VOGU-535750 format. One record per residue: residue number from 1; residue in three letters; x, y, z of N, C-alpha, C, O, CB in turn. Coordinates in steps of 0.02 Angstrom, whole numbers. Glycine has a CB too. Example, Ala and Ser with C-alpha at 12.3 -4.5 7.8 and 13.67 -1.06 7.14 Angstrom:
- nr rest n_c1 n_c2 n_c3 ca_c1 ca_c2 ca_c3 c_c1 c_c2 c_c3 o_c1 o_c2 o_c3 cb_c1 cb_c2 cb_c3
- 1 Ala 660 -284 390 615 -225 390 660 -165 390 712 -166 423 565 -224 452
- 2 Ser 642 -112 354 684 -53 357 645 2 394 670 57 402 704 -30 286
This chain:
- nr rest n_c1 n_c2 n_c3 ca_c1 ca_c2 ca_c3 c_c1 c_c2 c_c3 o_c1 o_c2 o_c3 cb_c1 cb_c2 cb_c3
- 1 Met 6139 12224 6104 6180 12223 6164 6140 12245 6225 6155 12224 6281 6241 12268 6154
- 2 Thr 6090 12287 6216 6050 12311 6271 6014 12254 6306 6012 12252 6367 6000 12363 6248
- 3 Asn 5986 12207 6267 5951 12150 6296 6000 12106 6336 5983 12081 6389 5917 12109 6242
- 4 Tyr 6059 12098 6309 6110 12058 6343 6127 12091 6411 6131 12056 6462 6173 12051 6300
- 5 Asp 6139 12156 6410 6156 12191 6472 6100 12187 6523 6112 12178 6583 6172 12264 6458
- 6 Ala 6038 12193 6500 5980 12188 6545 5976 12118 6575 5964 12111 6635 5915 12205 6508
- 7 Leu 5985 12067 6534 5983 11998 6559 6040 11985 6608 6031 11951 6658 5987 11949 6501
- 8 Leu 6098 12012 6592 6156 12003 6637 6143 12037 6704 6162 12010 6756 6219 12032 6604
- 9 Thr 6112 12095 6703 6095 12130 6765 6046 12089 6806 6055 12081 6866 6066 12200 6750
- 10 Leu 5994 12062 6773 5946 12019 6808 5980 11956 6836 5965 11934 6891 5889 11999 6762
- 11 Thr 6026 11929 6797 6064 11870 6820 6103 11885 6883 6102 11847 6931 6111 11845 6765
- 12 Asn 6137 11942 6883 6176 11962 6942 6131 11974 7002 6147 11955 7058 6217 12024 6926
- 13 Leu 6074 12008 6991 6027 12020 7046 5998 11955 7072 5991 11946 7133 5970 12067 7023
- 14 Ala 5982 11909 7028 5954 11845 7049 6004 11803 7088 5984 11756 7123 5930 11806 6988
- 15 Ser 6067 11819 7083 6118 11781 7120 6127 11807 7191 6161 11775 7232 6184 11783 7083
- 16 Val 6097 11865 7206 6109 11897 7271 6068 11867 7327 6097 11846 7378 6094 11971 7265
- 17 Ser 6002 11865 7320 5961 11842 7375 5891 11823 7351 5871 11839 7295 5956 11896 7430
- 18 Asp 5854 11790 7396 5785 11772 7380 5741 11833 7369 5695 11831 7328 5756 11729 7435
- 19 Ser 5755 11887 7404 5713 11947 7395 5719 11974 7324 5669 11995 7294 5732 12002 7446
- 20 Phe 5779 11973 7295 5787 11994 7226 5753 11944 7179 5722 11963 7129 5862 12001 7208
- 21 Arg 5760 11880 7194 5729 11829 7152 5653 11837 7152 5621 11832 7100 5748 11758 7176
- 22 Lys 5625 11848 7211 5552 11858 7216 5530 11919 7178 5478 11919 7146 5531 11864 7290
- 23 Arg 5570 11971 7180 5553 12033 7145 5553 12022 7069 5509 12046 7034 5603 12090 7163
- 24 Ile 5602 11985 7044 5605 11970 6972 5542 11931 6951 5514 11944 6898 5668 11929 6956
- 25 Ile 5521 11884 6993 5461 11845 6978 5399 11889 6984 5353 11884 6943 5455 11785 7024
- 26 Lys 5397 11932 7035 5338 11975 7047 5325 12023 6989 5268 12035 6971 5348 12014 7111
- 27 Val 5378 12049 6959 5369 12096 6902 5358 12058 6837 5358 12088 6783 5430 12142 6896
- 28 Asn 5348 11992 6841 5332 11950 6784 5386 11952 6729 5370 11955 6670 5266 11972 6754
- 29 Ala 5449 11949 6751 5504 11950 6703 5520 11881 6675 5552 11875 6623 5566 11979 6736
- 30 Val 5498 11829 6710 5516 11761 6690 5494 11743 6618 5534 11715 6581 5486 11711 6738
- 31 Pro 5433 11759 6597 5414 11742 6528 5461 11774 6476 5477 11742 6426 5343 11764 6515
- 32 Lys 5482 11835 6487 5527 11868 6439 5596 11836 6441 5628 11826 6390 5532 11944 6455
- 33 Ile 5620 11818 6502 5685 11784 6509 5682 11718 6472 5729 11700 6436 5703 11774 6584
- 34 Glu 5627 11681 6482 5620 11616 6448 5617 11624 6372 5641 11581 6335 5556 11581 6472
- 35 Glu 5588 11679 6349 5585 11692 6277 5656 11695 6248 5669 11668 6194 5547 11757 6262
- 36 Tyr 5701 11727 6283 5771 11729 6260 5804 11661 6268 5846 11642 6228 5810 11782 6300
- 37 Trp 5784 11624 6319 5812 11558 6332 5801 11511 6274 5846 11474 6254 5783 11529 6397
- 38 Tyr 5739 11511 6246 5727 11467 6189 5720 11505 6124 5682 11486 6079 5665 11426 6201
- 39 Met 5756 11559 6118 5753 11603 6061 5764 11568 5994 5723 11575 5949 5804 11657 6068
- 40 Ser 5818 11530 5986 5832 11501 5920 5781 11448 5900 5770 11437 5841 5902 11469 5920
- 41 His 5749 11416 5949 5700 11365 5932 5634 11396 5910 5599 11368 5868 5688 11319 5992
- 42 Ile 5616 11453 5939 5554 11486 5920 5561 11524 5855 5520 11519 5810 5531 11533 5976
- 43 Tyr 5614 11563 5851 5623 11608 5794 5672 11582 5742 5688 11617 5694 5646 11675 5818
- 44 Asn 5695 11520 5751 5744 11490 5706 5805 11534 5697 5829 11544 5641 5711 11477 5638
- 45 Met 5830 11561 5753 5889 11603 5752 5947 11564 5782 5938 11529 5832 5877 11670 5791
- 46 Thr 6005 11570 5753 6062 11534 5778 6117 11580 5803 6166 11557 5832 6090 11488 5725
- 47 Asn 6111 11645 5792 6165 11691 5810 6153 11726 5877 6183 11778 5890 6174 11742 5756
- 48 His 6111 11698 5918 6096 11730 5982 6114 11686 6041 6081 11686 6093 6023 11749 5986
- 49 Asp 6168 11647 6034 6189 11601 6087 6204 11638 6151 6189 11613 6205 6249 11561 6065
- 50 His 6235 11697 6147 6252 11734 6208 6189 11755 6245 6190 11756 6307 6295 11796 6190
- 51 Leu 6136 11773 6210 6073 11791 6244 6042 11729 6277 6017 11733 6333 6023 11822 6194
- 52 Arg 6042 11673 6242 6014 11612 6270 6053 11590 6332 6023 11569 6381 6016 11556 6217
- 53 Ala 6118 11596 6330 6160 11574 6386 6149 11618 6447 6142 11592 6503 6234 11575 6367
- 54 Val 6146 11684 6438 6136 11728 6496 6065 11720 6523 6054 11727 6583 6150 11801 6477
- 55 Ala 6017 11707 6480 5949 11694 6503 5948 11630 6545 5915 11626 6597 5899 11688 6444
- 56 Ala 5984 11579 6522 5989 11516 6560 6023 11528 6628 6002 11499 6678 6028 11463 6521
- 57 Glu 6074 11571 6629 6107 11587 6692 6059 11621 6741 6060 11607 6801 6169 11632 6680
- 58 Cys 6018 11665 6714 5969 11699 6757 5918 11649 6785 5903 11650 6844 5933 11755 6717
- 59 Leu 5892 11606 6741 5845 11555 6764 5877 11507 6813 5845 11484 6861 5817 11516 6704
- 60 Leu 5940 11492 6803 5977 11449 6850 5979 11482 6919 5966 11448 6969 6048 11436 6825
- 61 Asn 5993 11546 6922 5994 11581 6986 5925 11583 7018 5918 11579 7079 6020 11652 6977
- 62 Leu 5873 11588 6976 5805 11588 7003 5785 11521 7032 5742 11517 7076 5755 11608 6948
- 63 Leu 5817 11466 7008 5801 11400 7035 5816 11393 7109 5791 11348 7142 5840 11347 6996
- 64 Phe 5857 11438 7136 5873 11435 7207 5816 11462 7251 5819 11457 7312 5936 11474 7222
- 65 Leu 5765 11490 7219 5704 11510 7254 5656 11451 7252 5638 11428 7198 5672 11575 7222
- 66 Asp 5636 11426 7310 5596 11366 7314 5532 11369 7272 5513 11321 7240 5578 11351 7385
- 67 Glu 5498 11427 7273 5436 11434 7235 5448 11425 7160 5409 11393 7125 5404 11502 7249
- 68 Phe 5502 11454 7135 5518 11448 7064 5539 11377 7047 5521 11350 6995 5573 11498 7043
- 69 Tyr 5578 11347 7091 5598 11277 7083 5536 11233 7076 5531 11192 7030 5643 11253 7142
- 70 Asp 5489 11241 7124 5428 11200 7124 5388 11211 7060 5360 11163 7032 5385 11216 7184
- 71 Glu 5385 11272 7037 5350 11288 6975 5384 11255 6915 5351 11233 6868 5346 11365 6964
- 72 Thr 5449 11252 6917 5487 11223 6861 5477 11148 6857 5473 11121 6802 5561 11239 6870
- 73 Val 5473 11113 6914 5466 11040 6913 5394 11017 6915 5380 10957 6915 5504 11010 6971
- 74 Ala 5347 11065 6917 5276 11046 6921 5256 11007 6859 5281 11019 6804 5232 11110 6927
- 75 Ser 5210 10959 6869 5188 10920 6811 5150 10966 6763 5116 11013 6784 5143 10861 6833
- 76 Gly 5156 10951 6700 5124 10992 6649 5168 11046 6620 5148 11081 6574 5063 11024 6678
- 77 Thr 5229 11052 6646 5276 11101 6619 5332 11064 6583 5351 11008 6602 5304 11147 6674
- 78 Asp 5359 11095 6532 5415 11064 6495 5482 11094 6513 5532 11082 6479 5403 11072 6421
- 79 Arg 5484 11133 6566 5547 11167 6584 5603 11117 6600 5659 11127 6578 5536 11212 6643
- 80 Leu 5587 11065 6637 5639 11015 6654 5666 10983 6591 5726 10972 6584 5610 10961 6701
- 81 Lys 5622 10969 6544 5643 10939 6481 5690 10986 6443 5740 10964 6413 5583 10921 6437
- 82 Leu 5675 11051 6445 5718 11099 6411 5787 11103 6443 5838 11105 6409 5686 11168 6410
- 83 Trp 5789 11103 6510 5854 11103 6545 5894 11042 6522 5954 11047 6508 5845 11102 6622
- 84 Phe 5860 10986 6518 5894 10924 6498 5917 10928 6426 5974 10911 6411 5847 10865 6508
- 85 Leu 5873 10950 6381 5892 10954 6310 5949 11002 6297 5992 10989 6255 5831 10975 6268
- 86 Tyr 5949 11058 6333 6001 11108 6322 6069 11086 6349 6119 11119 6335 5980 11173 6355
- 87 Cys 6072 11032 6387 6137 11005 6408 6179 10984 6348 6240 10982 6352 6127 10945 6456
- 88 Ala 6146 10968 6294 6182 10944 6234 6190 10997 6181 6207 10981 6124 6145 10884 6205
- 89 Glu 6178 11060 6197 6185 11114 6149 6258 11123 6128 6304 11107 6166 6158 11180 6178
- 90 Glu 6268 11147 6068 6336 11159 6043 6371 11216 6079 6432 11213 6091 6335 11173 5968
- 91 Asp 6333 11267 6098 6363 11323 6134 6384 11299 6203 6342 11278 6244 6312 11383 6139
- 92 Glu 6449 11303 6217 6476 11276 6279 6447 11309 6341 6430 11276 6390 6551 11283 6280
- 93 Arg 6440 11375 6339 6414 11411 6397 6342 11389 6412 6326 11377 6470 6416 11487 6384
- 94 Leu 6300 11384 6362 6231 11362 6372 6229 11290 6396 6189 11274 6440 6191 11369 6307
- 95 Ala 6271 11247 6369 6272 11177 6390 6293 11170 6463 6265 11130 6500 6319 11136 6345
- 96 Leu 6344 11208 6484 6367 11204 6553 6314 11230 6602 6302 11199 6654 6431 11244 6562
- 97 Val 6283 11285 6585 6231 11313 6629 6172 11265 6632 6144 11253 6685 6207 11383 6603
- 98 Ser 6154 11236 6575 6099 11189 6573 6115 11126 6614 6070 11098 6646 6083 11170 6501
- 99 Ser 6176 11104 6611 6197 11046 6652 6190 11061 6726 6167 11019 6764 6270 11027 6635
- 100 Ala 6209 11121 6745 6202 11141 6816 6128 11144 6835 6109 11120 6888 6235 11209 6828
- 101 Gly 6087 11172 6791 6015 11175 6805 5984 11107 6810 5945 11093 6856 5980 11215 6751
- 102 Phe 6003 11062 6765 5977 10994 6767 5999 10959 6831 5959 10923 6862 6001 10954 6705
- 103 Ala 6061 10969 6851 6086 10938 6913 6046 10963 6973 6029 10923 7017 6160 10954 6923
- 104 Ile 6031 11027 6975 5991 11055 7030 5921 11026 7030 5894 11008 7082 5989 11132 7026
- 105 Leu 5891 11021 6971 5822 10998 6965 5815 10925 6983 5760 10904 7002 5797 11009 6896
- 106 Thr 5867 10885 6978 5862 10814 6993 5862 10801 7069 5859 10743 7089 5918 10776 6961
- 107 Arg 5865 10853 7110 5858 10841 7182 5786 10821 7199 5774 10792 7252 5879 10904 7222
- 108 Asp 5739 10836 7155 5670 10817 7165 5664 10742 7155 5688 10715 7105 5623 10856 7116
- 109 Val 5632 10708 7202 5627 10635 7202 5595 10609 7137 5612 10555 7114 5586 10611 7261
- 110 Lys 5550 10648 7108 5517 10626 7046 5566 10621 6988 5554 10582 6941 5461 10675 7027
- 111 Phe 5620 10659 6991 5665 10662 6933 5734 10632 6945 5775 10630 6900 5673 10732 6913
- 112 Asn 5747 10608 7006 5814 10580 7017 5815 10504 7012 5856 10471 7044 5839 10602 7085
- 113 Lys 5771 10478 6972 5771 10407 6958 5828 10390 6911 5848 10432 6870 5703 10384 6929
- 114 Gly 5854 10330 6916 5913 10309 6879 5919 10330 6806 5965 10367 6790 5915 10238 6881
- 115 Pro 5875 10306 6762 5886 10321 6691 5887 10396 6675 5926 10417 6632 5832 10288 6651
- 116 Thr 5845 10435 6707 5844 10507 6693 5909 10540 6712 5937 10579 6674 5786 10541 6730
- 117 Val 5934 10524 6771 5997 10553 6794 6055 10529 6751 6098 10568 6732 6010 10535 6868
- 118 Leu 6055 10465 6735 6109 10438 6692 6107 10468 6622 6160 10478 6592 6103 10362 6688
- 119 Met 6048 10482 6597 6043 10515 6532 6073 10585 6536 6107 10607 6490 5969 10518 6509
- 120 Gly 6060 10619 6591 6090 10685 6601 6165 10682 6605 6200 10724 6576 6062 10717 6663
- 121 Ile 6191 10633 6641 6263 10625 6647 6293 10609 6578 6346 10636 6560 6281 10568 6698
- 122 Ala 6261 10565 6541 6285 10548 6474 6287 10610 6429 6334 10620 6392 6241 10493 6442
- 123 Asn 6235 10650 6432 6233 10711 6391 6288 10760 6412 6319 10792 6370 6165 10745 6397
- 124 Met 6299 10765 6478 6352 10810 6501 6420 10787 6476 6461 10827 6454 6352 10815 6578
- 125 Ile 6432 10721 6480 6496 10694 6457 6504 10706 6382 6557 10724 6358 6502 10619 6473
- 126 Glu 6450 10695 6345 6454 10702 6272 6460 10775 6250 6489 10788 6197 6393 10671 6241
- 127 Ser 6434 10821 6288 6431 10890 6264 6494 10931 6275 6506 10979 6238 6374 10926 6297
- 128 Asp 6536 10912 6324 6594 10955 6338 6651 10913 6367 6641 10874 6414 6575 11011 6388
- 129 Glu 6710 10921 6338 6768 10881 6360 6789 10897 6432 6806 10852 6469 6827 10894 6313
- 130 Lys 6786 10961 6451 6807 10979 6519 6759 10949 6571 6781 10921 6621 6809 11056 6526
- 131 Val 6694 10955 6558 6645 10925 6603 6654 10849 6605 6653 10819 6658 6573 10943 6581
- 132 Ala 6664 10820 6546 6675 10747 6543 6735 10726 6584 6733 10675 6619 6683 10725 6470
- 133 Ser 6790 10763 6579 6850 10745 6616 6840 10750 6691 6867 10710 6729 6909 10788 6594
- 134 Glu 6800 10799 6712 6786 10805 6784 6742 10747 6809 6751 10723 6864 6751 10871 6799
- 135 Ile 6695 10726 6767 6652 10671 6787 6691 10605 6792 6683 10568 6840 6593 10663 6738
- 136 Val 6732 10591 6742 6768 10527 6742 6828 10527 6789 6857 10474 6802 6791 10509 6672
- 137 Ala 6846 10584 6816 6903 10588 6862 6883 10573 6934 6925 10574 6978 6935 10657 6858
- 138 Asn 6820 10558 6946 6799 10543 7014 6763 10476 7017 6765 10437 6969 6754 10599 7042
- 139 Glu 6731 10463 7072 6699 10399 7085 6643 10384 7034 6623 10326 7027 6670 10399 7155
- 140 Met 6618 10435 7000 6563 10424 6952 6584 10375 6897 6542 10338 6872 6543 10491 6921
- 141 Leu 6647 10375 6878 6670 10328 6826 6657 10256 6849 6632 10215 6810 6745 10338 6811
- 142 Arg 6674 10240 6911 6664 10172 6937 6589 10155 6939 6569 10099 6925 6694 10165 7007
- 143 Val 6549 10205 6957 6476 10194 6959 6450 10178 6889 6411 10131 6880 6440 10256 6988
- 144 Leu 6472 10216 6840 6450 10204 6771 6471 10135 6747 6431 10100 6716 6479 10258 6724
- 145 Val 6533 10116 6761 6557 10049 6741 6516 9995 6776 6496 9946 6744 6632 10041 6758
- 146 Ala 6503 10003 6840 6463 9953 6877 6393 9947 6849 6366 9892 6844 6460 9972 6952
- 147 Ile 6363 10003 6830 6295 10001 6802 6293 9963 6737 6244 9929 6722 6269 10073 6792
- 148 Thr 6346 9968 6697 6348 9931 6634 6349 9855 6644 6334 9817 6598 6408 9952 6592
- 149 Lys 6367 9833 6704 6370 9762 6719 6303 9733 6740 6295 9672 6741 6421 9749 6774
- 150 Leu 6255 9775 6757 6190 9752 6780 6151 9721 6723 6144 9752 6670 6150 9809 6813
- 151 Lys 6126 9661 6733 6093 9625 6678 6018 9617 6687 5984 9593 6641 6124 9558 6670
- 152 Asn 5989 9635 6745 5918 9624 6754 5877 9673 6712 5900 9728 6696 5899 9631 6828
- 153 Asp 5817 9652 6693 5775 9690 6646 5756 9759 6670 5747 9804 6629 5713 9651 6631
- 154 Glu 5750 9769 6735 5732 9835 6761 5787 9887 6750 5774 9947 6754 5715 9830 6835
- 155 Arg 5846 9865 6736 5904 9910 6730 5925 9924 6657 5977 9954 6645 5963 9882 6768
- 156 Val 5885 9901 6609 5905 9907 6539 5917 9979 6519 5968 9995 6489 5851 9876 6494
- 157 Glu 5871 10024 6535 5878 10094 6516 5938 10127 6550 5976 10164 6518 5814 10134 6533
- 158 Gly 5947 10112 6614 6004 10139 6650 6070 10114 6621 6118 10152 6614 6000 10121 6723
- 159 Arg 6072 10050 6605 6132 10020 6576 6147 10052 6508 6205 10067 6492 6124 9944 6568
- 160 Lys 6095 10063 6468 6104 10094 6403 6135 10165 6409 6179 10183 6371 6037 10098 6365
- 161 Glu 6110 10204 6457 6136 10272 6467 6207 10271 6494 6248 10313 6475 6090 10312 6514
- 162 Ala 6222 10224 6539 6290 10219 6565 6339 10200 6509 6394 10227 6506 6294 10167 6622
- 163 Leu 6318 10155 6466 6360 10136 6408 6370 10196 6362 6425 10206 6336 6328 10078 6370
- 164 His 6318 10234 6351 6322 10295 6310 6373 10344 6339 6414 10372 6303 6253 10328 6303
- 165 Ala 6371 10353 6405 6417 10399 6438 6489 10375 6431 6534 10414 6414 6399 10406 6513
- 166 Leu 6501 10311 6443 6568 10284 6438 6595 10285 6367 6654 10298 6355 6570 10213 6466
- 167 Lys 6550 10272 6319 6571 10273 6249 6593 10343 6229 6643 10351 6194 6513 10249 6204
- 168 Ala 6556 10394 6251 6575 10463 6235 6642 10480 6267 6685 10511 6235 6521 10512 6259
- 169 Ala 6652 10460 6330 6715 10475 6364 6773 10439 6330 6829 10466 6326 6712 10454 6438
- 170 Glu 6761 10379 6306 6814 10340 6274 6827 10361 6202 6884 10375 6183 6796 10266 6276
- 171 Glu 6774 10364 6162 6783 10374 6090 6785 10448 6069 6824 10467 6025 6728 10340 6052
- 172 Lys 6743 10489 6099 6741 10559 6079 6797 10600 6109 6827 10642 6075 6674 10589 6098
- 173 Trp 6811 10588 6174 6860 10631 6208 6925 10595 6224 6973 10628 6246 6830 10657 6272
- 174 Asn 6929 10530 6214 6990 10491 6231 7011 10500 6303 7071 10503 6318 7047 10513 6185
- 175 Leu 6963 10502 6348 6977 10513 6419 6989 10447 6456 7023 10446 6507 6921 10551 6452
- 176 Ile 6961 10394 6431 6969 10329 6464 6985 10277 6411 6972 10285 6351 6904 10309 6503
- 177 Lys 7014 10223 6434 7029 10165 6392 6997 10104 6424 6994 10100 6485 7107 10155 6383
- 178 Pro 6973 10057 6383 6943 9997 6413 6997 9954 6446 7053 9950 6423 6906 9957 6359
- 179 Thr 6978 9922 6501 7023 9876 6535 7024 9809 6498 6984 9798 6452 7003 9866 6610
- 180 His 7069 9765 6517 7071 9698 6487 7006 9661 6500 6981 9625 6457 7131 9658 6515
- 181 His 6978 9671 6561 6914 9639 6577 6859 9665 6530 6818 9626 6506 6895 9652 6650
- 182 Gln 6857 9730 6519 6806 9758 6476 6813 9735 6404 6764 9720 6370 6808 9835 6479
- 183 Leu 6875 9731 6380 6886 9706 6312 6863 9633 6306 6833 9614 6256 6960 9712 6293
- 184 Tyr 6878 9593 6358 6856 9523 6359 6780 9520 6358 6751 9480 6320 6884 9488 6422
- 185 Glu 6747 9561 6399 6674 9561 6401 6644 9581 6334 6593 9553 6314 6650 9608 6456
- 186 Arg 6674 9629 6300 6649 9650 6235 6654 9593 6184 6608 9583 6143 6688 9712 6209
- 187 Leu 6709 9557 6186 6719 9502 6138 6674 9443 6152 6645 9413 6106 6791 9480 6139
- 188 Thr 6667 9425 6216 6631 9364 6234 6558 9376 6254 6519 9329 6258 6666 9330 6291
- 189 Lys 6540 9438 6266 6473 9457 6290 6458 9425 6358 6400 9415 6375 6420 9435 6238
- 190 Leu 6511 9410 6396 6504 9382 6463 6529 9432 6513 6580 9465 6502 6543 9315 6469
- 191 Ser 6494 9438 6569 6515 9484 6621 6567 9451 6666 6562 9391 6681 6455 9507 6663
- 192 Thr 6616 9489 6687 6666 9462 6733 6646 9475 6806 6682 9454 6852 6735 9494 6719
- 193 Leu 6590 9508 6816 6564 9522 6884 6495 9492 6891 6456 9491 6844 6563 9597 6898
- 194 Ser 6480 9468 6951 6412 9444 6964 6373 9498 6999 6401 9540 7034 6413 9379 7007
- 195 Glu 6307 9498 6989 6264 9549 7020 6255 9535 7093 6220 9574 7127 6197 9553 6985
């Protein structure tokens, strides 16, 4: 419990201001925080979800410091991949925090390309019903449906991820139902919209 309380304190401090964030980085706390963040993968432990989640919350707060953000998205680091992978974790708290971190990290032009962002959206929809319902309750649903209609070769990966997102919303969470047009398209393999 002591480690959890310490991480929670750092998380709260990191949410206050850049000066606190800089201090956390200056005292070299990030490697230890990251150790808790990927605890179960390193030590094959599954009962420390609360430590992993609070470590992710702390790292999420640190992302608001430009220097740490830049370090996280720098080439040669796997941090962005971990944020993305953890979006699909079973622990809801860790998945939600990871989704927020991934969303923040995609503001970088290198990472906000179609398929990567759509893969993140698909993972968010698949990992949590509440997050999925919020995504499909806004304009994003129309965007996902429109992307599935694109037939040119450059859009294959994006289309695949959009289909994955819609399938999860429809089949896993029962949040959406296919329209008559979509059912027709599935049966005939013909699009009812032109590009």
